C-alpha positions, 0 to 999 in steps of 0.5 A: 359549378362556377356559376352555382359558386357565383350565384352563391357569392352574389347572395352573400353579397346582397345579404351583406349590402342589405344589412349595411348598404353604406360604404365610406369613400375611404374604403378601397381594396387592392389598389396598388400599382394604379395605372395613371392613364386609365379610368380604372385603378388596375392591379393584379389581382383586378385585371379590369380596364374601364375606358370610359364611364358616363353619366346622362339624365333623360327625363327623371332617369340617370343613365350610366354607361361604361366601356371596358377594354379588358376583363380578365377573372371579373366577376361583377360590378357594384353600382353605388349612389351618393348625394354628398360625394362621401357616403355611398349606397349600393344600389345595384349589382351587375354580373360581368359579360362572360364574353368580355376579355376584350371589353364590354359595354355596360348601362344601368338606369337609376329611375330612382334618382328622381326621388332623392332630395339633391341637386346633385348625385355621385355615382361610382362603380366597384370592380369585384374579381372572381377572388373577391378582390375589389377596386374602386372607381372615382366618383363621378357626379351629375346635376339633377336640377337644371340651372336657369339661364339668365335673360 
């Protein structure tokens, strides 16, 4: 029953994301009690600690890797991308791993970034718990074009 509910919520979120796939950088829900020494913004409603969130470029693909050390009642991650660091689009949803209470490693490859007409791209994660509460991580940026080295 829990998986059916999760899939139903996922379907609703996908429909909502497709209807309005832009998320303003100022939209953050439930971020009271932010822990200063962690990458993630944690509170009592969303109990997920992200130890690292890294971006690397391999050819025309941007690889996103993140590691959690704690996940309690985590439902899924929303992966967002922006070319200006302000207006973000949802590009993917990734369910939390079922056995991740003590943490897990996640990866996502964005091969669509090569089609963007931008020198750099910003990525961020929104963490959504099973009750629908969310926390938005600060964005990270990566250069898509290489800067030539002066001779």
